[in-house]
C-alpha positions in Angstrom: -193.2 -108.1 50.4 -189.7 -107.5 51.8 -187.5 -104.7 51.0 -184.0 -103.1 52.2 -184.2 -100.0 54.3 -181.4 -97.6 55.5 -183.0 -96.5 58.8 -180.1 -94.2 59.7 -176.5 -93.1 58.4 -173.9 -95.6 59.3 -171.9 -99.0 58.4 -173.4 -102.0 56.8 -174.6 -103.0 60.4 -177.5 -100.4 60.1 -179.2 -102.1 57.2 -182.6 -103.6 57.9 -184.8 -105.9 55.9 -188.3 -105.0 56.7 -191.9 -106.5 55.5 -194.6 -104.4 54.5 -197.9 -104.6 52.5 -197.6 -105.1 48.7 -197.8 -101.9 46.9 -200.6 -101.0 44.4 -199.9 -99.1 41.2 -201.7 -95.7 41.0 -202.8 -94.1 37.7 -199.8 -94.1 35.2 -197.9 -96.7 37.1 -196.9 -100.2 37.0 -196.0 -102.7 39.5 -192.8 -104.7 38.9 -191.8 -108.0 40.6 -188.1 -107.4 40.8 -185.5 -110.3 40.1 -182.4 -108.4 40.1 -181.1 -104.9 41.4 -177.9 -103.2 40.8 -175.6 -102.2 43.6 -173.8 -98.9 42.9 -171.1 -97.1 44.9 -173.4 -94.2 45.1 -175.6 -96.3 47.3 -172.8 -97.2 49.8 -172.1 -93.3 49.9 -175.8 -92.7 50.8 -175.8 -95.3 53.4 -173.1 -93.3 55.2 -174.9 -90.0 54.6 -172.3 -88.7 52.1 -174.7 -88.5 49.2 -176.4 -85.1 48.9 -179.4 -86.1 46.6 -180.9 -89.1 48.5 -184.2 -89.0 50.5 -184.3 -88.3 54.2 -183.6 -91.3 56.4 -185.3 -94.0 56.4 -185.5 -94.8 52.9 -185.0 -97.8 50.4 -182.1 -97.3 48.0 -181.8 -98.9 44.7 -181.4 -96.9 41.3 -182.0 -99.6 38.8 -183.5 -103.1 38.6 -185.2 -105.8 36.2 -188.0 -108.0 36.6 -191.6 -108.6 35.6 -194.7 -106.6 35.4 -197.3 -107.9 37.9 -199.7 -104.9 37.9 -200.8 -102.1 35.7 -202.5 -98.8 36.7 -205.0 -96.8 34.7 -203.7 -94.9 31.7 -200.8 -97.3 31.0 -201.1 -98.3 27.4 -197.6 -99.6 26.7 -197.1 -102.3 29.3 -199.0 -105.4 30.3 -198.8 -108.1 33.2 -195.9 -110.5 32.3 -193.7 -108.3 30.3 -190.0 -108.6 31.2 -188.8 -105.1 31.9 -185.8 -103.0 32.9 -186.9 -100.4 35.5 -185.2 -97.2 36.3 -186.4 -97.0 39.8 -184.3 -93.9 41.1 -184.9 -95.2 44.6 -186.7 -98.2 45.7 -185.0 -100.8 43.8 -183.9 -102.8 46.7 -187.4 -104.3 47.0 -189.2 -107.6 46.1 -192.0 -105.3 44.6 -192.0 -101.7 43.4 -194.5 -99.5 41.9 -193.2 -96.6 39.5 -194.1 -94.4 36.7 -194.6 -96.5 33.5 -192.3 -94.1 31.7 -189.4 -95.4 33.5 -190.0 -99.1 32.7 -188.7 -100.4 29.4 -189.6 -103.7 27.9 -186.6 -106.2 27.3 -186.4 -108.9 24.8 -186.3 -112.7 25.9 -182.6 -112.6 24.6 -181.5 -110.0 27.3 -181.0 -111.8 30.9 -182.3 -110.0 34.0 -178.5 -109.9 35.1 -177.7 -107.8 31.8 -180.7 -105.7 32.1 -180.0 -104.6 35.8 -176.4 -103.9 34.9 -177.2 -101.4 32.2 -178.9 -98.3 33.2 -176.4 -96.7 35.7 -173.0 -98.1 34.7 -173.6 -98.0 30.8 -176.0 -95.1 31.1 -173.4 -92.9 32.7 -170.5 -94.3 30.3 -172.7 -93.7 27.3 -173.7 -90.1 28.6 -170.2 -89.1 29.1 -168.4 -90.4 26.2 -171.0 -90.6 23.4 -173.7 -87.9 24.3 -171.2 -85.2 25.8 -167.9 -86.2 24.4 -168.8 -87.2 20.8 -166.2 -90.0 21.0 -164.6 -90.7 17.8 -162.6 -93.4 16.1 -159.0 -93.1 17.1 -159.6 -91.2 20.8 -157.7 -91.9 23.7 -159.4 -92.3 27.1 -158.4 -92.5 30.8 -160.5 -94.3 33.3 -160.0 -94.9 36.9 -161.4 -97.6 39.0 -161.2 -99.4 35.7 -162.3 -102.9 36.9 -165.6 -101.6 38.2 -169.0 -101.3 36.7 -168.3 -98.1 34.9 -164.7 -98.9 34.1 -165.8 -102.0 32.2 -168.7 -100.4 30.5 -166.2 -97.5 29.3 -163.8 -100.2 27.8 -166.7 -101.7 25.8 -168.2 -98.5 24.5 -164.7 -97.4 23.7 -164.0 -100.6 21.6 -167.4 -100.1 19.9 -166.5 -96.6 18.9 -163.0 -97.3 17.6 -160.9 -95.7 20.3 -157.3 -96.2 20.0 -156.1 -96.2 23.5 -157.9 -96.8 26.8 -155.9 -96.4 30.0 -157.3 -97.9 33.0 -155.9 -97.5 36.6 -156.6 -100.0 39.1 -155.1 -102.1 42.1 -152.1 -104.6 41.4 -154.4 -107.7 41.8 -156.7 -106.6 39.1 -154.1 -106.2 36.3 -155.0 -109.2 34.5 -158.7 -108.4 34.5 -158.0 -104.9 33.3 -155.7 -106.0 30.4 -158.2 -108.5 29.5 -160.7 -105.8 28.8 -158.2 -104.2 26.4 -157.1 -101.4 28.5 -153.5 -100.5 29.4 -153.3 -101.2 32.8 -151.7 -98.7 35.3 -151.0 -99.6 38.5 -152.5 -96.9 41.0 -150.1 -97.5 43.6 -146.9 -97.8 41.7 -147.4 -95.7 38.4 -148.2 -91.9 37.8 -151.0 -92.1 35.3 -150.4 -88.5 34.3 -146.8 -89.5 33.2 -148.2 -92.7 31.5 -150.9 -90.7 29.5 -148.4 -88.4 28.2 -145.8 -91.2 27.3 -148.6 -92.9 25.3 -149.5 -90.0 23.3 -146.3 -88.5 22.4 -146.6 -85.9 25.2 -150.2 -84.5 23.9 -152.4 -86.1 26.7 -155.6 -88.1 26.2 -158.9 -86.9 24.7 -161.1 -87.9 27.6 -160.4 -88.5 31.3 -163.2 -89.9 33.4 -162.7 -89.5 37.2 -165.0 -90.9 40.0 -162.4 -90.1 42.8 -162.3 -86.4 43.2 -160.2 -84.3 45.5 -156.5 -83.6 44.2 -156.9 -86.4 42.1 -159.2 -85.0 39.7 -156.7 -82.0 39.0 -154.2 -84.8 38.0 -157.0 -86.2 35.5 -157.3 -82.6 34.1 -153.6 -82.4 33.5 -153.7 -85.6 31.7 -155.8 -84.2 29.0 -154.6 -82.8 25.7 -155.6 -79.4 24.5 -159.2 -79.7 23.5 -159.7 -82.6 25.8 -162.8 -83.4 28.1 -162.9 -84.5 31.7 -166.0 -86.0 33.3 -166.5 -86.1 37.1 -169.0 -88.4 38.4 -168.2 -89.6 42.0 -166.3 -88.9 45.0 -164.6 -92.2 46.1 -161.7 -90.4 47.6 -164.2 -89.4 50.6 -165.0 -93.0 51.3 -162.2 -95.0 52.8 -164.2 -98.0 54.4 -167.6 -99.1 55.4 -168.0 -96.3 57.9 -167.9 -92.5 57.5 -164.6 -91.0 58.0 -164.7 -87.2 58.5 -160.7 -87.1 57.8 -161.1 -88.7 54.3 -164.1 -86.2 53.5 -162.2 -83.0 54.6 -159.0 -84.1 52.5 -161.2 -84.7 49.5 -162.9 -81.4 49.8 -159.8 -79.6 50.5 -158.1 -81.0 47.4 -160.9 -80.4 45.2 -159.5 -78.2 42.4 -161.1 -74.9 41.2 -160.9 -74.4 37.5 -160.1 -71.2 35.9 -162.5 -70.3 33.1 -159.7 -68.5 31.2 -157.4 -71.4 31.3 -160.2 -73.8 30.2 -160.9 -71.2 27.3 -157.3 -70.8 26.2 -156.8 -74.6 26.5 -160.2 -75.5 24.7 -160.6 -78.1 27.4 -164.2 -78.8 29.2 -165.2 -80.1 32.5 -168.4 -82.0 33.0 -170.1 -82.9 36.1 -172.3 -86.0 35.7 -175.1 -87.2 38.1 -177.5 -89.3 36.1 -179.9 -89.5 39.0 -180.5 -85.7 38.8 -180.8 -85.6 35.0 -184.1 -83.7 34.3 -184.7 -84.7 30.8 -185.7 -88.2 31.1 -186.1 -88.6 27.3 -182.2 -88.3 27.1 -181.7 -91.0 29.2 -184.2 -93.3 27.5 -182.6 -92.5 24.3 -179.3 -93.7 26.0 -181.1 -96.9 27.0 -182.5 -97.5 23.6 -179.1 -97.2 21.9 -177.5 -99.5 24.6 -180.2 -101.9 24.1 -179.3 -102.1 20.4 -175.7 -102.3 21.1 -176.3 -105.3 23.4 -178.4 -107.1 21.1 -175.7 -106.7 18.4 -173.2 -108.0 20.8 -171.3 -104.7 20.8 -171.4 -104.7 24.6 -171.9 -107.2 27.1 -172.2 -106.3 30.7 -169.6 -108.0 33.0 -171.2 -109.4 35.9 -168.8 -109.7 39.2 -171.3 -111.4 41.4 -174.9 -111.9 42.2 -175.8 -112.0 46.0 -179.1 -113.0 47.4 -180.6 -109.6 48.9 -180.6 -111.0 52.5 -176.6 -110.8 52.2 -176.8 -107.2 50.9 -174.2 -106.1 53.7 -171.7 -108.8 52.2 -172.3 -107.4 48.9 -171.7 -103.8 49.9 -168.6 -104.9 51.9 -167.3 -106.6 48.7 -167.5 -103.3 47.1 -166.0 -101.2 50.0 -163.0 -103.6 49.9 -162.6 -103.0 46.1 -163.0 -106.5 45.2 -165.4 -106.2 42.6 -164.6 -106.7 38.9 -167.5 -105.7 36.9 -171.3 -105.2 38.3 -172.5 -106.3 41.6 -176.2 -107.4 41.6 -178.8 -108.3 44.4 -181.1 -111.2 43.7 -184.5 -110.5 44.4 -186.3 -113.4 42.4 -188.9 -115.5 44.1 -187.4 -118.6 45.7 
């Protein structure tokens, strides 16, 4: 089998594709023949050495995948060979075959494509965890989302529509205006407009109920100021530290230097909340499985439908990651590991 490896920190030129023996499932595991693997911005940061929770180099990235069960270990009674599944790999998903704990593998019906399944766990799982599990989003709520044309941004837009949000403000670059507006969001040009002012103008000066920020640095404080009293801020990334496909120490320093320090007294008096989100480090797997069960039901009902930007043959992984580094994607980027 072949798999993608990050041998050391660096640019896309460091990525390697290696061949090794096929894995064999241990007790409690299943082996999955991967058809699609999701590409996430976190995996780009890992390659640069910017992500604090990845394994030591060398390692194979890949949080999420979809495919077919081809091997079943002892003590697995819920899955069998031939099952079409969604796999929450954590790491190792950029592979033709992967063995993992059967509890992290969920059967999918024939009505759900491999593309849809691989696009669900990270982007929709993160959006659902923030807005529904933590935020208790309600009909009539207002939401601010940055990088609105990306995987999480499009997931947020669809979840907001499903739960009856009255206003979704999405920031993105000028070329993405049409796409963001087609998702039902009020587009804000991140280069030309002040999203804080727009949020206040659209809410009669009160601010939004929810603000979702994957940028970090001083940008995070502006998102916080866009909230109304009683609002909730969710932080789940640090894209301000990434200015290209190679690591920039200056961008990192600017991001960390600008990171706000929230005053607990002011949080209390304003009734605001700040949540840090890292789904890869969520210890209670039953919570995430509950999210996926809810999302699968929403998908089957047509309440959500993952927006697939592009599918790249896995040998083109460097091109797929550069596509994301250059902020060209509109929706989810996937790698194709299906048998040729």
